[in-house]
N, C-alpha and C positions, 0 to 999 in steps of 0.2 A: 375812136375811131372803132368802131366793130367790124369783125371781119367782111357781114355784107353789111348792105346799108339797109336793107329791105329783104323779110322772105314771106315771101304768100303758099298760103296751108289751103290744100287744096281736101274737103270730106270729097273719100273712094270709097265713103263706105255700101258696103250690099249688109242688109239682111234676108237669111233663109227662108223666114218665116213670111215673109211678103209684107212684108212692113216696110210703111215708106221710109226709106232709104234715096241719098244722094246719088249710087249709082242707077239707080232708076229714074235717074231726070241728065244725064250725058253728066257727067262728072266726068269720067274719066277721058273724054273727048276735052271736055274745059281743062281741065290739067295738059294734053298733051298741046292743043292749041296753046298753051301761055308758054311752057316749058321752048318749045320752034319759033315763036316771036323771041322769046326773051333772050333764046343763042341769037337769034337772026340780029338782036338790037346792036347784041354784045352788051350784054347788061350780065350775063351770064360772068361773074366775075368780081374775085378780093373784089369789097368798094359795091360790088352791083346786087343783082340779086338773083336770090336761090328759091325756083320754085322745088316746091313741096308735096308728098305725098303723107293724108293725112285718114287715120283713123275717121270713127260718130266723132264729130263736133259738139253732137246736142243740141244741133241748133235744126234738127229734122224738116219739119212745118214750112223751110224755104228754104229749103234745098231744090235745084243743086248749091251750095253754099263755097266759097273761100276768105279765108279770111292776111289782111296783110299785119306784119310785125313788122316797124315796131312801134303805132300805131292804133293797134287791136281797130283800125275798120273790119267790119261789115259787108261781104257781095255776097246775094245775087246774082245768077245770071241764067242767063236763056241759049244766046250764041256764040259763035265766035266774034261777029261784031259789040257781045257786053266784053270778052276778054280782049280785045284789042283797044278798045274803049280805057279800061283799065290798068292793058299794059303803057299803053300812048301818053293817059293821064296821071295816074298815079305810081306806077310802079316809073318810069321815066322824069319825071316830073313833081311832083308830091302834093299832084291835087287831086282832093278826094269825088269821087264821082258819085256824085252826088243821085243821082236817078237810077242806084243800081243801091244801096245801100240798105240793108236788110234791116228789116224795122225793129229795137230794140228790145220787143218784146214775144219776139218771137222764138221758140225753142221747140220742144220734143214734138 
């Protein structure tokens, strides 16, 4: 067993050049809400879930994006309800949220 069952990484990258990046699409709010929910659900513990900040994950065209490991499931999200669904379905129960999956061909 690993120290955490799952990690979720949120791209919080911001580009000074004005080029598209997750920070321009509410990534910090998504990260903050997820961290709060995971903590509130008692999942933020060894054997549970770790919510991590990440720099560019190179999938900018689908931003904002998050990825859950060890499953390597990539998500895009719009609002707190989307984050709630990821927490309730994937992070708590291991069930992938199909409607929020980032298509595999979406890159930078």
